[in-house]
C-alpha positions in Angstrom: 46.1 -7.5 72.7 43.0 -5.3 70.9 40.9 -2.2 71.8 38.0 -2.3 72.6 36.4 0.3 70.2 33.6 -1.4 68.8 31.7 -2.1 72.2 28.1 -4.8 72.5 25.4 -3.5 73.7 24.2 -6.2 75.4 25.4 -9.3 76.4 23.8 -12.4 76.0 24.4 -15.6 77.6 23.1 -19.4 76.6 23.5 -22.5 77.2 23.2 -26.0 75.1 21.6 -29.3 74.9 22.2 -32.1 72.3 18.7 -33.9 72.5 18.5 -37.3 71.0 22.1 -38.2 72.0 23.5 -37.0 75.0 20.7 -35.7 77.2 17.1 -37.6 78.1 14.0 -35.8 78.6 14.1 -35.1 82.1 17.8 -34.0 82.1 16.5 -31.3 79.0 13.4 -29.8 80.9 15.4 -29.2 84.7 18.2 -27.7 82.5 15.6 -25.7 81.1 13.7 -23.9 84.4 17.4 -23.4 85.8 18.4 -21.6 82.7 14.6 -19.4 82.7 15.3 -19.0 86.8 18.5 -17.2 85.6 17.1 -15.1 82.9 19.5 -17.3 79.7 17.0 -16.8 76.8 19.0 -18.6 74.3 19.2 -22.4 73.6 22.3 -23.6 71.0 21.3 -27.3 69.8 22.7 -29.5 66.8 20.6 -31.6 64.3 23.8 -33.1 62.6 25.5 -34.8 65.0 27.2 -37.9 63.4 27.1 -40.1 66.2 22.9 -39.1 66.8 20.2 -40.8 65.1 18.4 -38.3 63.1 14.5 -39.2 63.4 14.9 -39.2 67.1 17.0 -36.1 67.4 14.1 -34.2 65.1 11.4 -35.9 67.6 13.4 -34.8 70.8 14.4 -31.2 69.5 10.5 -30.5 69.2 10.2 -31.4 72.4 12.8 -28.9 73.5 11.4 -26.2 71.9 7.5 -26.4 73.0 9.0 -26.4 76.8 12.2 -23.5 75.8 9.6 -21.7 74.2 6.9 -22.0 77.0 9.4 -20.2 79.2 10.4 -17.4 77.0 13.5 -19.1 75.8 14.1 -19.2 72.0 16.3 -22.4 70.7 18.8 -22.2 67.5 20.1 -25.2 65.6 23.3 -26.3 63.8 22.1 -27.7 60.8 23.3 -28.9 57.0 22.3 -30.0 53.9 21.4 -33.4 55.6 19.4 -32.1 58.4 17.2 -30.5 55.6 16.8 -33.9 53.4 15.8 -35.4 56.8 13.9 -33.4 58.3 12.2 -32.5 54.0 13.2 -28.7 54.5 15.0 -26.6 51.7 16.2 -23.4 51.9 13.4 -21.7 50.2 11.0 -23.2 52.4 12.1 -23.6 56.4 8.7 -24.3 57.7 9.8 -27.5 58.8 11.6 -25.9 61.1 9.9 -23.2 62.3 7.4 -25.9 63.2 9.4 -27.5 65.2 9.7 -24.7 67.3 12.8 -23.3 66.4 14.2 -19.5 66.3 17.0 -19.6 64.4 19.4 -22.0 62.0 23.3 -21.7 62.1 24.3 -23.1 58.9 27.4 -23.9 59.2 28.4 -25.4 55.0 27.0 -27.1 51.6 24.8 -23.7 50.6 25.0 -21.3 48.0 24.9 -17.6 48.3 21.4 -18.0 46.2 20.1 -20.1 49.0 21.5 -18.2 51.8 20.1 -15.0 50.8 16.9 -17.1 50.6 17.0 -18.3 53.9 17.8 -14.6 55.7 14.5 -13.7 53.6 12.4 -16.3 55.1 9.4 -15.8 55.8 8.8 -17.5 58.5 11.8 -14.7 60.2 13.9 -17.3 61.0 17.1 -16.0 62.4 19.9 -17.5 60.3 23.5 -17.7 62.0 26.6 -18.3 59.7 29.9 -19.6 60.9 32.2 -17.0 61.9 34.9 -19.0 62.0 35.5 -19.8 58.2 33.8 -16.8 57.0 36.0 -14.5 55.1 35.7 -10.9 53.7 35.4 -12.3 50.3 32.3 -13.8 50.9 30.5 -11.5 52.8 31.2 -9.2 50.0 30.0 -11.8 47.2 26.7 -12.1 49.9 26.5 -8.8 49.4 26.4 -8.2 46.5 23.4 -11.3 45.5 21.5 -8.5 48.0 22.2 -10.1 51.2 20.9 -7.9 53.9 24.3 -9.0 56.4 22.2 -6.9 59.2 19.9 -9.5 59.3 22.8 -12.2 60.1 23.7 -13.5 62.6 27.5 -15.2 63.2 28.9 -18.0 65.6 32.4 -19.1 65.9 32.4 -23.1 66.4 33.3 -25.0 69.3 36.5 -27.8 69.4 35.9 -31.5 71.2 39.7 -32.2 70.9 42.0 -30.7 73.2 44.6 -28.4 71.3 42.3 -28.3 68.2 40.1 -24.5 69.3 41.0 -21.3 68.3 43.8 -18.5 68.7 41.8 -15.9 70.8 43.9 -13.0 68.5 41.9 -15.0 64.8 38.6 -15.1 67.2 39.1 -11.6 68.1 39.9 -10.6 64.4 37.8 -12.2 62.5 34.7 -11.0 65.1 35.8 -7.2 64.2 35.1 -8.3 60.4 32.1 -9.2 61.2 31.3 -6.3 63.1 32.3 -3.8 59.9 29.2 -5.0 58.1 26.5 -4.9 61.1 27.0 -8.7 62.3 26.5 -10.2 66.0 28.8 -12.5 66.9 28.6 -15.4 69.5 31.4 -17.8 70.8 31.3 -20.8 72.9 33.2 -21.9 76.5 33.5 -25.0 78.3 31.5 -26.4 81.3 34.8 -27.2 84.3 32.0 -29.7 85.7 29.6 -31.1 83.3 31.7 -31.8 79.9 30.2 -33.4 76.7 30.6 -37.4 75.5 32.8 -38.6 73.9 35.4 -36.7 74.1 35.0 -34.9 77.4 37.4 -32.2 76.8 34.6 -29.1 77.0 33.2 -27.5 73.9 35.3 -24.0 73.6 35.8 -21.6 71.2 39.4 -20.5 71.9 41.6 -23.3 73.2 42.7 -20.9 75.6 39.6 -21.0 77.6 39.2 -24.7 77.8 40.1 -25.4 81.3 38.9 -22.0 82.4 35.6 -21.4 84.4 33.0 -20.9 81.8 32.5 -17.5 83.7 36.3 -16.2 83.2 36.1 -17.2 79.7 33.7 -15.0 79.0 34.8 -11.8 80.4 37.6 -12.1 78.3 35.3 -12.8 75.7 32.9 -9.9 76.6 36.3 -7.4 76.9 36.9 -7.4 73.3 34.6 -5.4 72.7 33.4 -7.5 69.7 31.6 -10.7 70.6 27.8 -10.5 71.3 27.1 -13.6 73.1 28.5 -16.4 75.1 27.1 -19.8 75.2 28.4 -22.9 77.3 29.3 -25.8 74.8 28.7 -28.3 77.0 25.0 -29.5 78.2 24.0 -29.8 81.6 25.6 -26.8 83.0 25.1 -26.8 86.9 23.5 -24.1 88.3 26.4 -22.4 90.2 28.3 -22.1 86.9 25.4 -20.5 84.9 24.7 -18.5 88.2 28.6 -16.9 88.0 28.5 -16.3 83.8 25.4 -14.4 84.0 27.1 -12.3 87.2 29.8 -11.8 85.0 27.8 -11.0 81.7 26.4 -8.2 84.1 29.7 -6.4 85.5 30.7 -2.9 84.4 34.5 -3.8 85.7 37.0 -6.3 84.5 37.2 -8.6 87.3 40.3 -9.7 88.6 41.1 -12.0 91.6 43.5 -10.9 94.4 45.3 -12.9 97.1 46.1 -10.8 99.8 49.6 -11.0 101.1 48.4 -10.1 104.6 45.7 -8.0 107.1 44.9 -4.9 105.6 44.3 -2.5 107.2 40.1 -0.5 106.9 41.1 2.4 104.9 43.1 0.3 102.1 40.4 -2.3 102.0 38.1 0.7 100.8 40.7 1.8 98.6 40.8 -1.7 96.8 38.0 -3.3 97.1 35.4 0.0 97.4 36.2 1.2 93.9 35.7 0.6 90.3 39.2 1.3 89.2 40.1 3.4 85.9 44.2 3.0 84.4 45.4 6.8 84.5 46.5 6.7 80.6 47.3 3.0 79.1 50.3 2.7 78.1 52.1 5.8 79.6 53.5 4.0 82.5 56.5 1.9 81.7 56.5 -0.3 85.2 53.1 -0.1 87.3 49.4 0.3 86.3 48.4 3.8 88.4 44.5 3.8 89.3 43.5 7.3 88.3 41.0 7.1 91.9 41.4 10.3 93.7 43.8 10.5 96.7 43.1 12.1 99.6 45.9 14.6 101.1 44.9 13.9 104.4 44.7 9.9 104.3 47.1 8.4 106.6 48.1 4.7 105.2 50.6 3.2 108.1 53.5 1.2 106.1 53.2 -2.0 106.5 54.1 -5.1 104.9 56.8 -3.4 103.0 59.6 -4.9 103.1 58.9 -7.4 100.5 60.0 -7.4 96.4 57.0 -6.8 94.2 57.2 -9.3 91.2 54.5 -8.5 88.2 50.7 -8.8 89.3 52.1 -7.3 92.4 48.5 -4.7 94.1 50.1 -2.1 95.7 49.3 1.2 98.0 51.4 4.2 98.9 51.6 4.7 102.4 52.3 8.0 104.2 55.9 8.2 103.2 55.2 9.0 99.7 53.7 12.1 100.5 51.0 12.7 98.4 51.3 10.0 96.3 49.6 8.6 99.8 46.6 5.9 99.1 47.4 5.3 95.6 46.8 1.9 94.2 49.1 0.3 91.3 50.1 -2.9 90.1 53.4 -3.9 89.2 54.0 -4.3 85.0 57.8 -6.1 86.1 59.3 -7.4 89.1 60.6 -3.9 91.0 62.2 -4.3 94.5 60.4 -3.2 98.1 60.2 0.5 98.7 59.9 1.5 102.1 57.0 4.2 101.1 55.1 1.4 99.5 53.0 -1.1 101.0 52.1 -4.9 99.6 48.4 -5.5 99.7 48.6 -9.2 97.3 49.1 -10.6 94.3 46.8 -11.1 91.1 46.4 -14.9 90.7 48.4 -17.0 88.2 45.1 -17.4 86.1 43.6 -13.8 85.8 47.8 -12.7 85.0 46.5 -12.1 81.9 43.7 -10.2 82.7 46.3 -7.4 83.4 47.3 -6.6 79.8 43.2 -5.6 79.4 43.4 -3.0 81.6 42.6 0.4 80.2 43.0 -1.7 76.3 38.9 -3.6 76.5 35.9 -2.7 76.3 35.3 -2.0 80.0 36.0 1.2 81.6 37.0 0.1 85.2 38.9 -3.1 86.5 37.8 -4.1 90.2 39.1 -6.2 92.5 37.9 -9.6 94.8 39.5 -11.4 97.5 40.5 -15.3 97.1 41.5 -17.2 99.6 
C-alpha cells in the first residue's frame, strides 16, 4: 500500500506505434487519426527493435512524425548508441532526430553523464527521457553533480514482452517516488487486451499484474499512486474502444469501482450507491468496514431487503431503517461478516476490482465511486 502524497497534476495518455516492422503506413495513419480525435497527444515508438530493418524504420518514422505533428501530436523514440550511428547523429548534435520530426528521445543505455548533460541541453529542445526502471539515486546525484538540470528530464519505465518478466507494483512506485523527489515526470506502460504486438503477443505492460487487465483499469491503478504522470499503451494499434475508455478513466476524480448487484435496488438505494462520490471516514480507523462519509438523512426510510445473507470481503451494504440513526450509511466489508437484519446487501465488488479496496483513502483519488456491471 502507498500514499498519494505527490499527486500528479495532469494525467497524460499515449499510444505506441512501430513503423518499419509491425505497422504499415495505412495502420499508422488510421491509429494517429483515432488518437487525435480523442485528444491523445503522445506517441511512443522505438528505433532500436532488434528484428527491424534500421533504415526502413527511420524512413517510416519520418513519415509517422510528419502525420503526427500535423495532428498536433508529439513522438518520442526509444534510441540506443546504434541508433545514433544509423541516423548519423551524436549526443552533442541531435539535429538529425529533430529533422525526423521527433519531439523526444528515450535514452536507455550506453551514454555517459557528459553525453546525457549535452542531450538535456540540446538546442533543438528535444525532450530527453531516461529509463525509470534502472536508474538509482546514486546516478541521479552524479548527473546532478555534472550539472544536469534534472527537472528538465523525463523518465519512463520499460515494458516487458515476455510473460512473468514485468515489474512489481511496489518497485514501480518506489522508483517513481524517488524520481519525483528530483522533479522528474514519470511514465509507464499498460497492455492492450485486443491488439498485442508480435512476436510474443503477450502484451507490453510495465507491471506484471497488469498484463491481462484492460488498459484503462491498469492505468487507473497507476494514476492512483499519485507518482505516475503518463500512461501509454505499449502495444500498437489500440482499438478505439480501449483508447476511449483509457481517456475517460484518465479524467476521473474518483476511484471507479465496478459493482455487481445482488438484486433490485430501491430508488433511494440507487441514489446512495451510484448518485454520490464517496469519501472514506478516516482511513484505517475501522477494522471491519470502510464507511462512506456521505451525509445520512435522519428522515430517510430504507426498507429491510436482502439482509439474510452473509457479507464476504468486498460486499457493499446500506444500513436499513432498523439501524436507527445509521440508516442510509454505505459500507464495504473488509472481512467476512455475518448476515445482519439491519443491513441490506447491495452487491459485491467484482473480483478484478477487489485490489482497489486497499486504495480507498490511500491513493491520489480523494473519492471513490461505483459503476454497475451485469
